[in-house]
C-alpha positions, 0 to 999 in steps of 0.5 A, a space after each residue: 494903305 491909310 488907316 481907315 475905320 471899318 465904317 469908312 471902309 464900308 462907305 468906300 465899298 458902297 461907293 465902289 459898288 455904286 460906281 461900278 454899277 453906273 459904269 456897267 449901266 452906261 456902257 450898256 446904254 451906249 451899246 444899245 444906242 443907235 444915235 452916234 451923238 447920244 452914244 458918245 455922251 453915254 460913253 463919256 458918262 461911263 468913263 467919268 464913273 470909271 474915273 471915279 472908281 479908280 480914284 476911290 481905289 487909290 484910297 485903298 492903296 
């Protein structure tokens, strides 16, 4: 694990929480959507934020 300051760790935690929230929200929006095209877009956005989350997690390894 890289040597991160406590401030950097707090910022990473905030970002992780934000990305996790966005994943949850966009998955929920997609599940509620009846338009297949819009549903696909919302699922792609959720996946994008899931990728962001995974990228941030790699900084903690």
